[in-house]
N, C-alpha and C positions, 0 to 999 in steps of 0.2 A: 644318250643321243636325243636331241630336240626333235620335235615334230617336223620342223622345217628341214633338218638334215635328213631325216628318214624319208620325207617327201622327195627330196632331191635325188636320193639314191634310187628310190622306186621309179621315179620319172625317167631317170637315165636308163635303167635296165629295161623298162617297158618300151622306151623309144627305140632302143637298139633291137629288141625283138621284133617290133613292128617293121623296122627297116629291113631286117633279115627276111621276114615273111614276104615282104614286097619284092625284094631282090631275088630271092630263091624260089618264089612261088610255093611257099609252105602254107598249108591250110590250117587255120586256127579259128576258134570262136572267142569272142571277147564281149564281156558284159561291163558296161560303164554305169556307175551309180553315182549321181550327183546329189549329195546331201544338202538340203536347203539351209541357208544361213540362219533361219529361225531357230535351228537347233544349236547354234553356237559353234564357235571354233573348236571347243572341246565337248564332245557328246556326253550327255548325262549317262551314268552307268546303266540305268534301266533301259534307256533307248539303245545304247550300244549293244546290250544283250539281245534285244529284239531284232536289231539289224543283223547281228551275227547269226541268229537262228534262221532268218530269211535268206541269208547268203549261203548257208550250209549246203543246200542242194547243188549249188554251182561248184563249191569247193570240194565236194565229194566226187566230182567227175574225174575221169582219167587224166592224170598229170596236170591237175589244176594248180594255178599259182595266183595268189592274192597280192595286189599292189595297192598302195595308198599314194598316188602320184601328186596329189595337191590337197592340202588341208585334210578334211575327213572324207573326201570323195574316194570311191573305191573302183578298182578295175579287177576283174577276174578273167584270166586267160587260160584256155584249156584246149586240149586236143580231144576230138571225139564229141560225144553228146553227153548231156546231163539228164537225169530223171526229172520229170515234171518241170521242164525248162520254162515253158510259157506260163504255167500256173505260178511258179515261184516268182517270175518277173512281175506278174499281176499283183501278187501279194506285196512285193516290194513297192510298187507304185502306190498301193493303198496306204502302206505304212508311211510313205513320204509325202502323201497328199497334204495340201495346205495352200493358203493364199499366196505364199512366196515360192511355192514349188514350181519348177519348170515342168510343163507337161511331158517333156522328153527326159525327165530326170533318170529314168531307167531305160537303157537302150542295149539291144543285142546287135552285134556286128559279126561279119564273117571276113577274115583276112585270107588272102591279100586284097580281095575285091573292094573292101570298104576302108582300106588303109588311109586314104586321104580324109575321109569323114572322121575316123578315129583321131588322126593327128589334129584336126580342127577342134574337136571337142576338148582334147587334152590341152591344146594351146589356150583355149578359152578358160579352162580351169586355172592354168598357170597365171594368166593375166588377172583373173579374179583374186588370186592369192597375193599377187604382187603388192597391192597397197598396204597389206598387213605387215610387210617386211620393212625393216628400217631402210631409209633411203641411203644410197651410196653416192657420195659426192665424186669419188674418183675410183670407182670399182672397176672390175674387169669388163671389157667390152664383149658383147655377144658377137660371135663370128657369123658372117655371111657365108653361104655355101662356097662361093668362089675363094674366099680367104681360107676356109677349111681345106679346100682342095689344094691350095698353094702350100699350106703348112704340111699336109700329108705328103705332097710331092717332094718338098724340101727334106722331110724326115726320111723319105725313101732313098734320097740321093746323098744325104749327109755322110761325111767321113766319120763314122761312129767311133773309130779308134780314139779320136780326140776327146770323147766324152766318157769313155769307159773308165771305171775306177775299180780298185781291188781293196776290199775291206778284209782285214785279217781276222780270222776266227781261231781262237786258241783253245787248247785243252790243258788242264792242270797235269803236270808231269814232274814227279819228284818234288823238289823244293821250288820249281819254277814252272814255266809254261812252254808248250811246243805248238808250232803252227799246225792246225788241223785242216782247215780249208781257207782258200781265198774266195770271198764272195765277189763274183764278177757282176757288176751292174752299172748301168749308165747313170751319170749325174743329171737327174731330171731338171734341176733348177738351171744349170748351166746350158743344157740343151734347149730349154724353153726360152732362155734369154737370147740365145743365138738365132732361133727360128722364128720366134714371135715375141719380140721384146716389149710390145705394148699390151700383151694379153696374158692373163693369169690362167694358164692351161689347167691348173688343178682346181680352179673355182667351180667349174662345170663338170659334175661327175660323169655325165654321158661323154663329153668331149675327152676328158681325161682317160676314160676307159677305151674309147675308140682309138685314140692316138697310142694308148698303151699296147693295143693289139698290133698296130703297125710297128711300134718299137720292138716288141717281142720278136716279130719276124726278122727284123734287122739284126738283133742280138744273136739269134740262132744262126743266121747266115754268116755273121762275123766269126762265131765260134766254130763253124764248120770248116773254116779255112785251115788247112794243115799247118800254115805258118803260125797260127794262134795256138794250136794244140801241141806243136812240137816242143817237147821239154816242159810242158805246162805242169804246174803243181796241182794236186787235187783241189777242186773248186766247187762252190755252191752256185747254182743257177736258178733264177726265178722263172717259173713256167706256170701257165694257166692250163686247165684241162682242154680248153679250146685250142690253145697252142700245141698241145700234145697231139691233137687230131690232124694237124696240118702237115704237109709234106716237108716243111722246113725242119721239123723235129726229127723226122726219119733220116734226113740228110745229115743232121748233126750226129745222131746216134751211129750212123754208118761210118762217119768220119773219125770217131773216137779211136785213138791208138790203143793197142792191147794194154799198155802200161797204165792207162787211165780207167780201164774197165773195172767197175766196182769201187772206184775212188771218187766218183762224181755224185753230188747230192743235188736234189731238186727241192726248191722251196715253193710250196703251194700256199694259197691264201684261204683262210677259213670262210671268207665270203663265197668263194667258188664252191665249197662243200655245201653251204646252205642254199645257194641258188640252184644247183643241179646235182643232188647227191648221187644219182646214177652215173652221170658222166664223170664225176669226181672219182667214184669207185672204179670205173673202167680204167681211167688214167692211172690211178694209184696201183691197181693190180698189174697192169702192163709194165709200169715203170719199175716196180719191185722185181718182176720177173726178168727184166733186163739188167738188174744188178745195181740200180740207183738207190741211194738212201734218200729218205723223204723227211722233210722238215715242214711242219704245218705252222704257219705264222698266225698266231691268235690275236695279236694287236693289243690285248689287255689281259691281265691276270684274272679278271673277273670271269673270263670264259674258260679257265683252266678246268674246272670241275665239270663243265657241260660237254667238253670234247676230250674225254680220256683217250690215251694212246691205244688202249685195247679195242676201243670201238672205232676209232678213226683209221686204224691200220697203218699209221706212220711210225717212223723210228724216233723222231724227236719233235718237240714243240718249240717254237720260238716265242719268247716272252720279253717284253720290255722291262728294263730295270725300273723299280725294285722287285716287281713280281711278288708282292707281299702275299703270303698265305699259300703259295704254290710250291709243290715239290719240284726240285730242280735237278734230280739225279738223271733225268732223261730230257733235259731242256737246254736250249741255246739261249742264254741270257744276253740280250743285246742292249746297247746304249749305256754301258757301264761308264760312269762319268769320270772317276778318279781312282787313285790307289786305295783309298779307304773303302770305297764301294766294291772294288775288286777283292779285297780281303774278306769282306762280308759275303760276297757271292761264293768264294771258295769255301768259307766256313759252312755255308748252307748246302754245299755239295753240288754246285752247278756243273753239268757235264761239259759244256762249251761256253766260251766267254767272248764277247765282242764289245767294242766301244773305245772311246778315247783312253779310258783307264787301263786298257790292256796294252796299249801301244807306247805307254810312257817308258 
């Protein structure tokens, strides 16, 4: 992942948290550290180590989270207080002192009181980083708040049944294959084309995540309809820990007919585990207690060894084809392109299989 991609992800997550703090009156402290351009776009290893040592008193605080929302600039968000707060901030200012340094390069804020100030600083950082990016001649448009509200309203009212798809997931059985689950999910590309044809909704991580939450509520509401569940086959459903906390999931769970109890699987994303391990663990334990099977989508085989099943507490991991180097005996191998790849996946002992190659 490039620095720009990491920045975009952190900026999106931080923006959402700030909005939530402002909307729900949640108290948090936030430290913003603006690294002067004299140190370069990529920090020297020695300076990076010094900076990390000065940041440590903040990251040791209760439930602290470190973000890099733009370039090498840093933001630390935490609940409660940190030891030696003002002294650590003073040391940071000394470390970053220089002719090009902003006198306000290290600033402490309190949310939600200072939400507007924090947004202004982060917007300035983003604008500063923009010239370093390649210009886009016909790239995605940034949405005004009114347009965002229009898209969210349209998504909330859209006939979602038009956009729902069923992806078959098979298991090897004898000399052939048997249908194990239907993965029920919306076609995001078709939905975006219908609701916002001139906007690439996936290009802005914050926007994509925000609309994803709205879409998740709509999917849960649709699948809570007895007409959708009557005679349904076992299926796989995408869910975030935040979605598990909402009333919509409780309604879905209550609506499940007895025949589907224990036959439904939930797919969770590894990013949710990394962003909030405690919330992930609560959702995982409750879902397992209710009889759901859990699939953790890793996104890349490189993460397989870092998130073993025994530690994550899920039943299966989802890996994209070819998942080189990963053990597949408890894996859903997705994106299998053709019959040859399917034969190879079976030879490697994949537990479940999905992709064009399985539907031929």
